[in-house]
N, C-alpha and C positions, 0 to 999 in steps of 0.2 A: 574423468579427471584422475590424475595420478594422486595417490595418497599423500605424497610429499608436497603437493601443491596446496596452498591455502586459498580456500574460496572466500569471497567477500560478499557482504550483503548488498553492496552498492558499487557503482563505478567510481573508483578512487580519483579519477580525473576531476571530479566535482566535489571533492572533500571540503573545500573552502567556499563553495557556492551555496547561496541560500536555496532552500527547498521552495519550489513553486508547484502548486497543485493544478492539475488539468482534469477536466471531466470529459474530454473528447471521446474516450473509450468506455464511458460508464454505461453499464447495462441498461437497456431499455425495458428489460423484464421488470415489471413493477415490484416484485418481491425482493429484488436485489438493487433497486435504484432509489433515487431521491424521492420518488413518488410515494414511497412507503413511510417516509418520515412524518411524524406529527410536528407541530410547531415547536414544542419543547426540545425534541430530539434534533430538529434542524438547527435550532439556535445553538445547542451544545456542539453540534458537528461543526458549524461555521466558526464558532469561537475557538475550538481546538485547532482547526486548520489555520486560522489567523495566528495563533500562538506558535505553531510549528513553522510557519513561513518566516519567523524571526530567526530560526536556527539554520545553521549550515548543515549540509548532508553529513559531515563528520560528527557534528553534535547530535543530530537526530538519531543516527544509527548507533551512537554510543549510549543512548539512554537505556536504563534497565528494561528488560523484556516487558514488565507490567505496564509500562507507558511508552515503550519504544517499538522498534520494528522487529518482526519475526520473519525470518527467511522461509519461503515455501520450498519444500523439497521437490525436485523433478519427479514427475509421474504421480504426484499426489493429486487428490481431487481439487484442492484449492489451487495448485499450480496450473492444472488443466483449465479451471474456470478463468483464471487470469490470462493464460495463453490464448484461449479462444477469443477473448475480447481485444487482445493486443494487436493494434494496427501498425505498429512500428515496422519499418523496413528491416531493422536490425534484429528482429525477434529471434531469428534462428542462430545468430551469432552471440548476442549478449542477452542474458536472461536474468535480470535482477528483479525477481518477483517476491513480494512480501506483503504483510498486513501489519496494521498497528491498531491499538485500542483507543477508542474515544474516552471510555470510562474505565478506570482501573478495576472497579468492582464488577460491573456488568460486562456482558460480552459483546458490546457494540464495537464491531470491528470494520475497518476499511481495508479493502484489498486493492492491489495495483502493482505497477511496475515503474522502474526508473527509465526514463528516456532523456538523457542529458541531464539538465538541471531540474526537469519536471518529474513529479510523482503523478503518474497517470492513473487516476482512479478507475477501476473496472467494475467493482461491486461494493455494496454497502450491506453489512449484516447487523442491523440494529438490535436483533433479538437473539443472537448467538445460535442461529439455526443452520447456518451453512457449515457442514462438515465439522461439527464440534461435538 
């Protein structure tokens, strides 16, 4: 990418579209999946997803970093984790990879990518152990 180009966190075509979550690419590896969540964490997780689904992509990506999205840099460990789970046909063309926090204080993070209007969840890190 040329230094004069501005990279974006998300596909601007969906700025006014509501965020919709998908777990189709979520890791089946127990330590990175829903299987690792206890009842309390699962409840927090679902509540946060329901709250975010009320937002548009523009609103979601404009939130401050502590409760908004953080873009994953190409060739980073987190980028590679997401990329390896990404089943999208467009993954070599468009790579909108990021994570967000469920808890502002704790390191409960959700990793994934944007495919159209969907935030496709690839990994869940409830304990802040993935590359942090």
